VMD Tcl script that draws the C-alpha trace (Angstrom):
set ca {
  {0.00 0.00 0.00}
  {2.95 2.35 0.61}
  {3.47 2.28 -3.17}
  {0.34 4.45 -3.48}
  {2.14 7.30 -1.72}
  {3.15 10.20 -3.94}
  {3.98 13.89 -3.52}
  {0.81 15.83 -2.77}
  {-0.07 19.25 -4.27}
  {2.18 18.51 -7.26}
  {-0.27 17.75 -10.09}
  {-2.55 19.95 -12.22}
  {-1.94 23.70 -11.79}
  {-4.87 25.24 -9.91}
  {-5.40 27.80 -12.72}
  {-5.86 24.97 -15.24}
  {-8.31 23.23 -12.90}
  {-10.26 26.49 -12.58}
  {-10.42 26.90 -16.37}
  {-11.91 23.39 -16.61}
  {-14.50 24.13 -13.90}
  {-15.41 27.43 -15.56}
  {-15.96 25.72 -18.93}
  {-18.17 23.05 -17.33}
  {-20.18 25.66 -15.41}
  {-20.84 27.77 -18.52}
  {-21.78 24.66 -20.49}
  {-24.31 23.82 -17.77}
  {-25.77 27.35 -17.99}
  {-25.99 27.08 -21.77}
  {-27.97 23.84 -21.39}
  {-30.66 25.53 -19.28}
  {-33.90 25.60 -21.25}
  {-35.89 28.74 -21.89}
  {-38.65 27.31 -19.70}
  {-36.27 26.99 -16.74}
  {-34.84 30.49 -17.19}
  {-38.32 32.00 -17.48}
  {-39.89 30.22 -14.51}
  {-37.14 29.22 -12.06}
  {-36.23 30.94 -8.79}
  {-33.09 32.60 -10.18}
  {-31.24 33.18 -6.86}
  {-31.71 29.51 -5.96}
  {-30.70 28.41 -9.46}
  {-27.53 30.53 -9.35}
  {-26.68 29.23 -5.86}
  {-27.07 25.61 -6.99}
  {-24.78 26.13 -9.98}
  {-22.11 27.89 -7.92}
  {-22.22 25.17 -5.24}
  {-21.84 22.48 -7.91}
  {-18.82 23.91 -9.73}
  {-16.83 25.82 -7.09}
  {-13.73 24.48 -5.33}
  {-14.91 23.00 -2.04}
  {-12.27 24.07 0.52}
  {-10.20 21.47 2.32}
  {-10.53 21.09 6.06}
  {-8.49 18.39 7.78}
  {-9.68 17.12 11.15}
  {-6.38 16.67 12.93}
  {-8.16 16.86 16.28}
  {-9.92 13.55 15.60}
  {-7.89 10.50 16.56}
  {-6.36 9.25 13.28}
  {-6.84 5.61 12.37}
  {-3.51 3.74 12.41}
  {-2.65 0.45 10.69}
  {0.55 -1.55 10.49}
  {1.82 -1.88 6.93}
  {3.76 -5.13 6.82}
  {5.67 -4.31 10.00}
  {8.00 -1.83 8.29}
  {5.73 1.22 8.43}
  {2.43 2.62 9.69}
  {-0.46 4.05 7.78}
  {-2.26 6.97 9.42}
  {-5.63 8.07 8.01}
  {-6.73 11.65 8.70}
  {-10.38 12.53 7.89}
  {-11.12 15.66 5.91}
  {-14.00 17.50 4.26}
  {-13.89 19.30 0.93}
  {-12.70 18.40 -2.55}
  {-10.13 15.60 -2.39}
  {-8.95 16.59 -5.85}
  {-7.27 19.66 -4.34}
  {-4.56 17.40 -2.89}
  {-3.41 16.75 -6.47}
  {-3.50 20.39 -7.61}
  {-0.43 22.58 -7.68}
  {-0.59 26.14 -6.36}
  {1.29 28.97 -8.06}
  {3.79 29.08 -5.19}
  {5.06 25.49 -5.28}
  {8.54 25.82 -3.81}
  {9.63 23.72 -0.86}
  {9.11 20.13 0.22}
  {5.83 18.42 -0.63}
  {4.02 16.17 1.84}
  {3.71 12.53 0.75}
  {0.61 10.36 0.91}
  {-2.61 9.60 -0.96}
  {-6.38 10.12 -0.73}
  {-8.85 7.31 -0.07}
  {-12.44 8.59 -0.16}
  {-12.53 11.30 2.56}
  {-9.29 10.23 4.25}
  {-5.76 11.52 3.77}
  {-3.39 8.58 4.22}
  {0.17 9.23 5.44}
  {2.92 6.62 5.72}
  {5.11 6.78 8.83}
  {8.08 4.76 10.09}
  {7.24 1.85 12.37}
  {9.39 3.18 15.20}
  {7.11 4.92 17.73}
  {9.28 7.97 18.51}
  {10.29 8.48 14.89}
  {6.67 8.06 13.78}
  {5.49 10.84 16.12}
  {8.15 13.24 14.82}
  {7.38 12.35 11.19}
  {3.64 12.76 11.77}
  {4.16 16.27 13.18}
  {6.40 17.13 10.22}
  {3.93 15.84 7.65}
  {1.08 17.62 9.44}
  {2.98 20.94 9.22}
  {3.70 20.37 5.52}
  {0.08 19.48 4.70}
  {-1.23 22.49 6.66}
  {1.11 24.83 4.77}
  {0.17 23.47 1.33}
  {-3.56 23.49 2.12}
  {-3.18 27.16 3.06}
  {-1.48 27.87 -0.29}
  {-4.23 26.12 -2.27}
  {-7.00 27.81 -0.27}
  {-5.52 31.28 -0.76}
  {-5.78 30.79 -4.54}
  {-8.98 28.76 -4.71}
  {-11.16 31.22 -2.78}
  {-10.63 34.19 -5.18}
  {-11.25 31.81 -8.08}
  {-14.49 30.69 -6.42}
  {-15.60 34.32 -6.16}
  {-14.74 34.93 -9.81}
  {-16.65 31.83 -10.90}
  {-19.69 32.80 -8.82}
  {-19.75 36.25 -10.47}
  {-19.48 34.73 -13.96}
  {-22.33 32.27 -13.27}
  {-24.59 34.94 -11.73}
  {-23.95 37.31 -14.64}
  {-24.59 34.69 -17.34}
  {-27.77 33.30 -15.76}
  {-29.17 36.79 -15.08}
  {-28.34 37.97 -18.59}
  {-29.88 34.93 -20.31}
  {-33.04 35.14 -18.19}
  {-33.42 38.89 -18.80}
  {-32.98 38.42 -22.55}
  {-35.68 35.75 -22.67}
  {-38.10 37.69 -20.49}
  {-37.66 40.83 -22.56}
  {-38.31 38.80 -25.71}
  {-41.45 37.29 -24.16}
  {-42.70 40.71 -23.08}
  {-41.94 42.16 -26.49}
  {-43.80 39.30 -28.12}
  {-46.93 40.34 -26.24}
  {-46.60 44.06 -26.94}
  {-44.96 44.03 -30.36}
  {-46.43 45.24 -33.57}
  {-49.16 47.54 -34.94}
  {-52.87 47.03 -34.21}
  {-54.43 43.93 -35.65}
  {-55.55 44.14 -39.24}
  {-59.32 44.14 -39.95}
  {-60.73 40.64 -40.13}
  {-61.28 39.29 -43.62}
  {-64.88 38.82 -44.63}
  {-66.03 35.30 -43.78}
  {-66.93 33.09 -46.67}
  {-70.35 31.58 -47.03}
  {-70.75 28.25 -45.27}
  {-71.13 26.36 -48.55}
  {-67.86 27.81 -49.87}
  {-65.99 27.00 -46.63}
  {-67.31 23.41 -46.62}
  {-66.19 22.98 -50.20}
  {-62.65 24.16 -49.40}
  {-62.43 21.95 -46.32}
  {-63.57 18.99 -48.40}
  {-60.81 19.81 -50.88}
  {-58.18 19.54 -48.11}
  {-57.56 23.30 -47.88}
  {-58.75 23.76 -44.29}
  {-55.37 25.00 -43.01}
  {-55.38 27.94 -45.42}
  {-58.71 29.05 -43.94}
  {-56.89 30.09 -40.76}
  {-53.64 31.20 -42.39}
  {-51.42 28.41 -41.02}
  {-48.62 27.11 -43.26}
  {-48.93 23.41 -44.12}
  {-47.37 21.10 -41.56}
  {-45.05 18.27 -42.47}
  {-46.58 14.78 -42.05}
  {-46.17 13.49 -38.51}
  {-44.64 16.74 -37.17}
  {-45.77 17.76 -33.70}
  {-46.71 21.40 -33.05}
  {-43.75 23.62 -32.14}
  {-43.31 24.29 -28.42}
  {-43.55 27.78 -26.91}
  {-39.83 27.58 -26.15}
  {-38.97 26.78 -29.76}
  {-41.24 29.54 -31.08}
  {-39.59 32.04 -28.72}
  {-36.18 31.02 -30.05}
  {-37.37 31.47 -33.63}
  {-38.82 34.87 -32.76}
  {-35.55 35.97 -31.12}
  {-33.62 34.86 -34.21}
  {-35.95 36.90 -36.45}
  {-35.44 39.96 -34.23}
  {-31.66 39.57 -34.46}
  {-31.83 39.36 -38.25}
  {-34.09 42.43 -38.64}
  {-32.68 45.94 -38.88}
  {-34.32 48.96 -37.27}
  {-37.09 49.96 -37.48}
  {-38.39 46.48 -36.69}
  {-41.85 46.55 -38.20}
  {-43.94 43.45 -37.92}
  {-43.74 42.95 -41.67}
  {-39.92 43.11 -41.54}
  {-39.67 40.66 -38.65}
  {-42.10 38.28 -40.36}
  {-39.91 38.33 -43.47}
  {-36.96 37.05 -41.37}
  {-38.91 34.51 -39.31}
  {-37.47 30.95 -39.60}
  {-40.04 28.44 -40.84}
  {-40.41 24.86 -39.67}
  {-39.30 23.51 -43.06}
  {-35.98 25.39 -42.92}
  {-37.10 28.31 -45.05}
  {-37.35 31.94 -43.97}
  {-40.31 34.31 -44.05}
  {-43.93 34.05 -42.95}
  {-46.94 36.32 -43.30}
  {-47.48 39.12 -40.74}
  {-50.84 37.52 -39.97}
  {-49.17 34.20 -39.10}
  {-46.60 36.01 -36.92}
  {-49.32 37.90 -35.00}
  {-51.18 34.67 -34.32}
  {-47.97 33.00 -33.11}
  {-47.17 35.91 -30.78}
  {-50.65 35.76 -29.29}
  {-50.16 32.03 -28.61}
  {-46.77 32.70 -26.97}
  {-48.31 35.37 -24.76}
  {-51.27 33.18 -23.84}
  {-49.09 30.21 -22.85}
  {-47.00 32.46 -20.59}
  {-50.05 33.40 -18.50}
}
mol new
graphics top color blue
foreach p $ca { graphics top sphere $p radius 0.5 }
foreach p [lrange $ca 0 end-1] q [lrange $ca 1 end] { graphics top cylinder $p $q radius 0.2 }
display resetview
């Protein structure tokens, strides 16, 4: 088992580990759906993300009696419990000069190897304890500012994405000129004839759907509406936005009447 021992705090630079955590945290934010961002308790959501991706500080419980085991008669293994991220033992702080402590991590225990001689073991334990305490202090002094930076990045990204979606939803309800006058209804006989001919979708101005395609979700329609807004130059008239609206079949451009109906549905489903 002594062969598992290796220099601690000598692996991945803490800045590289932070860059990896930051990338994972932002990827998790990007995966949040529009529905979550529009309806979730944002402070709680931000807190959960920060708690998931931050460095959890190391705290070793030296005051608890360490578990001791003989290791083949030539050495002792001492297990010290700790809380926090065990991965920090294998991260290298910026200031990495001096002697490294030696040991390994097993679940939530730091394992140190000591000589079998009682007096020598006590002296070596005190020396290793001092080394570990010093290196934990170095890692903590760098990890805490990085935690604060990561928390700010997550809060900013979540708040920004939620605000953008909520502004788009509000704009969808308020956007555009007054509704156009309703077209004169056709006589019942004429309407029945068109329905019989398979033209019932044109009666309500809805583009033909592809066979087997389910209706688009409110979230997807909001995304299409946002894309049309981004592609439309000022002044954004309803006709101009409709001309840039992505269609379900991959094309671009719908009628203003279709866009108004879609915006009313988006607004109604938000209530």
